[in-house]
Structure formats: structure tokens, C-alpha cells
TIVO-2410 file (N, C-alpha, C; in nm, 3 decimals):
# residues 110
REC num residu      c1      c2      c3 atome chaine
REC   1      M   1.586  -2.792   1.452     N      A
REC   1      M   1.664  -2.760   1.569    CA      A
REC   1      M   1.753  -2.878   1.602     C      A
REC   2      Q   1.877  -2.850   1.625     N      A
REC   2      Q   1.974  -2.955   1.650    CA      A
REC   2      Q   2.039  -2.930   1.786     C      A
REC   3      T   2.054  -3.033   1.863     N      A
REC   3      T   2.116  -3.021   1.995    CA      A
REC   3      T   2.253  -3.087   1.990     C      A
REC   4      C   2.353  -3.020   2.046     N      A
REC   4      C   2.486  -3.078   2.047    CA      A
REC   4      C   2.553  -3.047   2.181     C      A
REC   5      G   2.648  -3.131   2.217     N      A
REC   5      G   2.722  -3.110   2.342    CA      A
REC   5      G   2.826  -3.001   2.327     C      A
REC   6      L   2.890  -2.968   2.437     N      A
REC   6      L   2.988  -2.860   2.434    CA      A
REC   6      L   3.112  -2.896   2.354     C      A
REC   7      A   3.147  -3.024   2.347     N      A
REC   7      A   3.267  -3.065   2.277    CA      A
REC   7      A   3.236  -3.120   2.138     C      A
REC   8      D   3.114  -3.103   2.089     N      A
REC   8      D   3.074  -3.158   1.960    CA      A
REC   8      D   3.130  -3.072   1.847     C      A
REC   9      S   3.185  -3.135   1.745     N      A
REC   9      S   3.247  -3.061   1.635    CA      A
REC   9      S   3.145  -3.006   1.536     C      A
REC  10      K   3.018  -3.054   1.541     N      A
REC  10      K   2.917  -3.004   1.448    CA      A
REC  10      K   2.861  -2.870   1.490     C      A
REC  11      C   2.893  -2.822   1.607     N      A
REC  11      C   2.847  -2.691   1.654    CA      A
REC  11      C   2.952  -2.589   1.618     C      A
REC  12      G   2.937  -2.527   1.504     N      A
REC  12      G   3.036  -2.433   1.459    CA      A
REC  12      G   2.975  -2.299   1.423     C      A
REC  13      P   3.054  -2.215   1.360     N      A
REC  13      P   3.008  -2.080   1.326    CA      A
REC  13      P   2.902  -2.077   1.215     C      A
REC  14      E   2.871  -2.191   1.153     N      A
REC  14      E   2.770  -2.193   1.048    CA      A
REC  14      E   2.628  -2.179   1.104     C      A
REC  15      Y   2.613  -2.192   1.233     N      A
REC  15      Y   2.483  -2.175   1.295    CA      A
REC  15      Y   2.469  -2.033   1.346     C      A
REC  16      D   2.355  -1.974   1.322     N      A
REC  16      D   2.334  -1.833   1.353    CA      A
REC  16      D   2.295  -1.807   1.498     C      A
REC  17      A   2.222  -1.897   1.560     N      A
REC  17      A   2.174  -1.872   1.696    CA      A
REC  17      A   2.213  -1.989   1.786     C      A
REC  18      R   2.255  -1.957   1.904     N      A
REC  18      R   2.290  -2.059   2.002    CA      A
REC  18      R   2.214  -2.028   2.131     C      A
REC  19      I   2.150  -2.128   2.183     N      A
REC  19      I   2.073  -2.113   2.306    CA      A
REC  19      I   2.128  -2.213   2.406     C      A
REC  20      L   2.168  -2.165   2.519     N      A
REC  20      L   2.217  -2.254   2.623    CA      A
REC  20      L   2.098  -2.310   2.698     C      A
REC  21      A   2.085  -2.440   2.696     N      A
REC  21      A   1.969  -2.503   2.759    CA      A
REC  21      A   2.016  -2.602   2.864     C      A
REC  22      F   1.945  -2.608   2.974     N      A
REC  22      F   1.975  -2.703   3.079    CA      A
REC  22      F   1.850  -2.783   3.109     C      A
REC  23      S   1.861  -2.911   3.106     N      A
REC  23      S   1.751  -2.999   3.137    CA      A
REC  23      S   1.772  -3.055   3.277     C      A
REC  24      P   1.672  -3.044   3.366     N      A
REC  24      P   1.690  -3.093   3.502    CA      A
REC  24      P   1.720  -3.242   3.510     C      A
REC  25      G   1.677  -3.319   3.412     N      A
REC  25      G   1.701  -3.462   3.414    CA      A
REC  25      G   1.841  -3.500   3.370     C      A
REC  26      W   1.914  -3.408   3.312     N      A
REC  26      W   2.049  -3.435   3.263    CA      A
REC  26      W   2.150  -3.366   3.354     C      A
REC  27      S   2.267  -3.419   3.360     N      A
REC  27      S   2.368  -3.362   3.448    CA      A
REC  27      S   2.462  -3.266   3.375     C      A
REC  28      S   2.439  -3.241   3.247     N      A
REC  28      S   2.528  -3.152   3.174    CA      A
REC  28      S   2.447  -3.052   3.092     C      A
REC  29      F   2.514  -2.949   3.053     N      A
REC  29      F   2.452  -2.848   2.969    CA      A
REC  29      F   2.459  -2.890   2.823     C      A
REC  30      A   2.369  -2.838   2.743     N      A
REC  30      A   2.371  -2.865   2.600    CA      A
REC  30      A   2.345  -2.734   2.527     C      A
REC  31      I   2.398  -2.723   2.409     N      A
REC  31      I   2.375  -2.604   2.328    CA      A
REC  31      I   2.283  -2.642   2.214     C      A
REC  32      A   2.169  -2.575   2.208     N      A
REC  32      A   2.074  -2.599   2.099    CA      A
REC  32      A   2.101  -2.496   1.990     C      A
REC  33      T   2.123  -2.542   1.870     N      A
REC  33      T   2.152  -2.451   1.761    CA      A
REC  33      T   2.045  -2.461   1.655     C      A
REC  34      M   2.020  -2.351   1.590     N      A
REC  34      M   1.919  -2.346   1.486    CA      A
REC  34      M   1.973  -2.260   1.372     C      A
REC  35      D   1.959  -2.307   1.252     N      A
REC  35      D   2.003  -2.233   1.135    CA      A
REC  35      D   1.895  -2.133   1.096     C      A
REC  36      L   1.923  -2.004   1.115     N      A
REC  36      L   1.825  -1.899   1.085    CA      A
REC  36      L   1.840  -1.843   0.944     C      A
REC  37      S   1.939  -1.887   0.869     N      A
REC  37      S   1.962  -1.831   0.737    CA      A
REC  37      S   1.852  -1.868   0.638     C      A
REC  38      S   1.781  -1.979   0.662     N      A
REC  38      S   1.676  -2.019   0.570    CA      A
REC  38      S   1.542  -1.953   0.600     C      A
REC  39      M   1.531  -1.885   0.714     N      A
REC  39      M   1.406  -1.820   0.751    CA      A
REC  39      M   1.403  -1.679   0.694     C      A
REC  40      K   1.287  -1.638   0.643     N      A
REC  40      K   1.271  -1.503   0.591    CA      A
REC  40      K   1.183  -1.425   0.688     C      A
REC  41      F   1.227  -1.307   0.726     N      A
REC  41      F   1.151  -1.220   0.813    CA      A
REC  41      F   1.106  -1.098   0.735     C      A
REC  42      D   0.977  -1.086   0.716     N      A
REC  42      D   0.919  -0.972   0.647    CA      A
REC  42      D   0.862  -0.878   0.752     C      A
REC  43      M   0.912  -0.756   0.759     N      A
REC  43      M   0.868  -0.664   0.864    CA      A
REC  43      M   0.721  -0.628   0.851     C      A
REC  44      G   0.670  -0.614   0.728     N      A
REC  44      G   0.529  -0.585   0.709    CA      A
REC  44      G   0.441  -0.698   0.757     C      A
REC  45      G   0.480  -0.821   0.724     N      A
REC  45      G   0.405  -0.937   0.768    CA      A
REC  45      G   0.411  -0.955   0.918     C      A
REC  46      L   0.527  -0.928   0.977     N      A
REC  46      L   0.541  -0.939   1.121    CA      A
REC  46      L   0.455  -0.836   1.194     C      A
REC  47      L   0.457  -0.713   1.147     N      A
REC  47      L   0.377  -0.607   1.208    CA      A
REC  47      L   0.228  -0.636   1.193     C      A
REC  48      A   0.185  -0.676   1.075     N      A
REC  48      A   0.044  -0.709   1.053    CA      A
REC  48      A   0.002  -0.828   1.138     C      A
REC  49      S   0.090  -0.925   1.154     N      A
REC  49      S   0.059  -1.041   1.236    CA      A
REC  49      S   0.041  -1.002   1.383     C      A
REC  50      V   0.124  -0.913   1.432     N      A
REC  50      V   0.110  -0.867   1.571    CA      A
REC  50      V  -0.020  -0.791   1.589     C      A
REC  51      I  -0.052  -0.701   1.495     N      A
REC  51      I  -0.173  -0.620   1.506    CA      A
REC  51      I  -0.298  -0.708   1.499     C      A
REC  52      W  -0.308  -0.792   1.397     N      A
REC  52      W  -0.428  -0.875   1.381    CA      A
REC  52      W  -0.437  -0.981   1.490     C      A
REC  53      G  -0.324  -1.033   1.535     N      A
REC  53      G  -0.326  -1.129   1.645    CA      A
REC  53      G  -0.373  -1.067   1.775     C      A
REC  54      A  -0.327  -0.944   1.804     N      A
REC  54      A  -0.371  -0.874   1.925    CA      A
REC  54      A  -0.519  -0.840   1.918     C      A
REC  55      L  -0.563  -0.795   1.802     N      A
REC  55      L  -0.706  -0.765   1.785    CA      A
REC  55      L  -0.790  -0.892   1.800     C      A
REC  56      G  -0.741  -1.001   1.746     N      A
REC  56      G  -0.810  -1.129   1.758    CA      A
REC  56      G  -0.815  -1.177   1.902     C      A
REC  57      A  -0.707  -1.160   1.976     N      A
REC  57      A  -0.708  -1.199   2.117    CA      A
REC  57      A  -0.808  -1.115   2.195     C      A
REC  58      G  -0.816  -0.986   2.163     N      A
REC  58      G  -0.914  -0.900   2.228    CA      A
REC  58      G  -1.056  -0.941   2.197     C      A
REC  59      Y  -1.083  -0.971   2.070     N      A
REC  59      Y  -1.216  -1.019   2.030    CA      A
REC  59      Y  -1.249  -1.150   2.101     C      A
REC  60      W  -1.151  -1.240   2.108     N      A
REC  60      W  -1.174  -1.370   2.170    CA      A
REC  60      W  -1.206  -1.355   2.319     C      A
REC  61      I  -1.129  -1.272   2.389     N      A
REC  61      I  -1.154  -1.251   2.532    CA      A
REC  61      I  -1.291  -1.187   2.554     C      A
REC  62      Y  -1.324  -1.086   2.473     N      A
REC  62      Y  -1.454  -1.021   2.484    CA      A
REC  62      Y  -1.567  -1.120   2.456     C      A
REC  63      G  -1.554  -1.199   2.351     N      A
REC  63      G  -1.656  -1.296   2.316    CA      A
REC  63      G  -1.675  -1.403   2.423     C      A
REC  64      K  -1.565  -1.444   2.486     N      A
REC  64      K  -1.573  -1.545   2.590    CA      A
REC  64      K  -1.641  -1.489   2.715     C      A
REC  65      K  -1.603  -1.368   2.756     N      A
REC  65      K  -1.660  -1.310   2.878    CA      A
REC  65      K  -1.806  -1.269   2.860     C      A
REC  66      Q  -1.843  -1.222   2.742     N      A
REC  66      Q  -1.978  -1.175   2.718    CA      A
REC  66      Q  -2.068  -1.282   2.656     C      A
REC  67      S  -2.016  -1.399   2.634     N      A
REC  67      S  -2.088  -1.509   2.567    CA      A
REC  67      S  -2.142  -1.465   2.432     C      A
REC  68      S  -2.057  -1.399   2.357     N      A
REC  68      S  -2.092  -1.349   2.224    CA      A
REC  68      S  -2.023  -1.436   2.119     C      A
REC  69      A  -2.104  -1.516   2.049     N      A
REC  69      A  -2.049  -1.608   1.949    CA      A
REC  69      A  -1.979  -1.535   1.834     C      A
REC  70      P  -2.034  -1.423   1.780     N      A
REC  70      P  -1.963  -1.357   1.670    CA      A
REC  70      P  -1.823  -1.308   1.710     C      A
REC  71      A  -1.812  -1.248   1.828     N      A
REC  71      A  -1.682  -1.199   1.872    CA      A
REC  71      A  -1.586  -1.315   1.901     C      A
REC  72      L  -1.637  -1.422   1.961     N      A
REC  72      L  -1.553  -1.537   1.993    CA      A
REC  72      L  -1.495  -1.600   1.866     C      A
REC  73      F  -1.582  -1.629   1.770     N      A
REC  73      F  -1.534  -1.692   1.646    CA      A
REC  73      F  -1.453  -1.596   1.560     C      A
REC  74      G  -1.489  -1.468   1.564     N      A
REC  74      G  -1.409  -1.368   1.493    CA      A
REC  74      G  -1.269  -1.358   1.549     C      A
REC  75      G  -1.257  -1.365   1.682     N      A
REC  75      G  -1.125  -1.362   1.745    CA      A
REC  75      G  -1.042  -1.483   1.710     C      A
REC  76      I  -1.105  -1.599   1.709     N      A
REC  76      I  -1.033  -1.721   1.669    CA      A
REC  76      I  -0.987  -1.709   1.523     C      A
REC  77      G  -1.074  -1.654   1.438     N      A
REC  77      G  -1.037  -1.635   1.297    CA      A
REC  77      G  -0.922  -1.537   1.279     C      A
REC  78      L  -0.923  -1.427   1.355     N      A
REC  78      L  -0.816  -1.329   1.343    CA      A
REC  78      L  -0.682  -1.384   1.392     C      A
REC  79      V  -0.686  -1.460   1.499     N      A
REC  79      V  -0.562  -1.522   1.547    CA      A
REC  79      V  -0.512  -1.625   1.444     C      A
REC  80      A  -0.605  -1.698   1.384     N      A
REC  80      A  -0.566  -1.799   1.284    CA      A
REC  80      A  -0.503  -1.734   1.161     C      A
REC  81      I  -0.559  -1.622   1.114     N      A
REC  81      I  -0.498  -1.559   0.996    CA      A
REC  81      I  -0.363  -1.499   1.030     C      A
REC  82      S  -0.343  -1.456   1.155     N      A
REC  82      S  -0.212  -1.402   1.191    CA      A
REC  82      S  -0.107  -1.511   1.194     C      A
REC  83      I  -0.150  -1.636   1.209     N      A
REC  83      I  -0.056  -1.748   1.207    CA      A
REC  83      I  -0.036  -1.801   1.065     C      A
REC  84      F  -0.147  -1.828   0.995     N      A
REC  84      F  -0.139  -1.898   0.866    CA      A
REC  84      F  -0.115  -1.806   0.747     C      A
REC  85      L  -0.145  -1.678   0.757     N      A
REC  85      L  -0.121  -1.587   0.645    CA      A
REC  85      L  -0.007  -1.490   0.676     C      A
REC  86      A   0.090  -1.533   0.754     N      A
REC  86      A   0.199  -1.446   0.796    CA      A
REC  86      A   0.295  -1.410   0.683     C      A
REC  87      D   0.285  -1.476   0.569     N      A
REC  87      D   0.375  -1.447   0.458    CA      A
REC  87      D   0.343  -1.315   0.389     C      A
REC  88      S   0.217  -1.276   0.388     N      A
REC  88      S   0.177  -1.157   0.313    CA      A
REC  88      S   0.093  -1.065   0.401     C      A
REC  89      A   0.142  -0.944   0.423     N      A
REC  89      A   0.069  -0.847   0.504    CA      A
REC  89      A  -0.059  -0.803   0.432     C      A
REC  90      L  -0.056  -0.797   0.299     N      A
REC  90      L  -0.174  -0.755   0.223    CA      A
REC  90      L  -0.288  -0.854   0.238     C      A
REC  91      W  -0.261  -0.983   0.215     N      A
REC  91      W  -0.367  -1.084   0.224    CA      A
REC  91      W  -0.415  -1.098   0.368     C      A
REC  92      M  -0.324  -1.086   0.463     N      A
REC  92      M  -0.364  -1.094   0.603    CA      A
REC  92      M  -0.456  -0.977   0.639     C      A
REC  93      S  -0.423  -0.858   0.593     N      A
REC  93      S  -0.505  -0.741   0.622    CA      A
REC  93      S  -0.640  -0.749   0.554     C      A
REC  94      L  -0.643  -0.797   0.431     N      A
REC  94      L  -0.772  -0.811   0.362    CA      A
REC  94      L  -0.860  -0.915   0.432     C      A
REC  95      A  -0.801  -1.026   0.472     N      A
REC  95      A  -0.877  -1.128   0.544    CA      A
REC  95      A  -0.922  -1.075   0.681     C      A
REC  96      G  -0.837  -0.998   0.749     N      A
REC  96      G  -0.872  -0.941   0.877    CA      A
REC  96      G  -0.986  -0.842   0.867     C      A
REC  97      I  -0.984  -0.758   0.765     N      A
REC  97      I  -1.093  -0.664   0.743    CA      A
REC  97      I  -1.223  -0.737   0.713     C      A
REC  98      A  -1.214  -0.844   0.635     N      A
REC  98      A  -1.334  -0.923   0.603    CA      A
REC  98      A  -1.391  -0.989   0.729     C      A
REC  99      I  -1.304  -1.040   0.816     N      A
REC  99      I  -1.351  -1.103   0.940    CA      A
REC  99      I  -1.415  -1.000   1.032     C      A
REC 100      V  -1.352  -0.884   1.046     N      A
REC 100      V  -1.409  -0.780   1.132    CA      A
REC 100      V  -1.544  -0.733   1.078     C      A
REC 101      A  -1.554  -0.718   0.946     N      A
REC 101      A  -1.682  -0.680   0.885    CA      A
REC 101      A  -1.786  -0.789   0.906     C      A
REC 102      G  -1.744  -0.916   0.896     N      A
REC 102      G  -1.836  -1.026   0.920    CA      A
REC 102      G  -1.884  -1.030   1.064     C      A
REC 103      V  -1.796  -1.002   1.159     N      A
REC 103      V  -1.835  -0.998   1.300    CA      A
REC 103      V  -1.934  -0.884   1.323     C      A
REC 104      F  -1.907  -0.769   1.265     N      A
REC 104      F  -1.997  -0.655   1.278    CA      A
REC 104      F  -2.134  -0.686   1.219     C      A
REC 105      Y  -2.137  -0.745   1.100     N      A
REC 105      Y  -2.264  -0.779   1.035    CA      A
REC 105      Y  -2.339  -0.886   1.114     C      A
REC 106      W  -2.266  -0.991   1.160     N      A
REC 106      W  -2.328  -1.101   1.234    CA      A
REC 106      W  -2.385  -1.052   1.367     C      A
REC 107      S  -2.312  -0.962   1.436     N      A
REC 107      S  -2.361  -0.914   1.565    CA      A
REC 107      S  -2.479  -0.819   1.549     C      A
REC 108      R  -2.493  -0.751   1.436     N      A
REC 108      R  -2.606  -0.662   1.412    CA      A
REC 108      R  -2.731  -0.742   1.375     C      A
REC 109      R  -2.716  -0.859   1.321     N      A
REC 109      R  -2.832  -0.941   1.282    CA      A
REC 109      R  -2.901  -1.001   1.403     C      A
REC 110      D  -2.825  -1.027   1.509     N      A
REC 110      D  -2.884  -1.093   1.627    CA      A
REC 110      D  -2.967  -1.000   1.709     C      A
***
């Protein structure tokens, strides 16, 4: 992420996104630019990440409120795979299914 002033010549059309940002400590506006052309967005990975992340957040909240260690750690694991395995929807889904099965098995043993 690169920040440039309004009159800066390096802020040109080669940047894909421009965000107008104002900092209370500064007396002027600045435009933050980021090159999005190098980022790859995979719709399958994005959708799987949202689904597994939401399921993980639900598991985490349930585990925290009910003091259930399997649900708590399973939720943390699901949120982690939605962050670290975001490149591949297949591997994320396989890991998510394994974590959910592990939570189910662990909670049945107790």
C-alpha cells in the first residue's frame, strides 16, 4: 500500500483502487493507492472461506458460552483454515470436514 499526496505524480491510472483517507493528526487529505492487478480472486475459494469462517465463528461462540473445549478449538481451527487455506476451496473444504468430524468425535467421547 502506497500513500501519496493530491499533487504527487506517482498517483496515476496504473493503480486500480484509490481510497481517500483523512488522518485527524494531519491537516491535509491523502490518497492511499493499492495495486490490485497482482492479487488473484478465486470465487470458489472466497465462497468456501466465507462459509467455513462463519461456521467456525459459530462453533467458537458456542464453545465459549457453553465452556465446550471441542467446539471452541474446532471453531478456532475452522477460522484458521478459512484464512490460511484460502487459495484452494477443495483443500479448505476437506480440512473443514475433517475438523467438524473431529469436533463431533471429540464431543462424543466426553
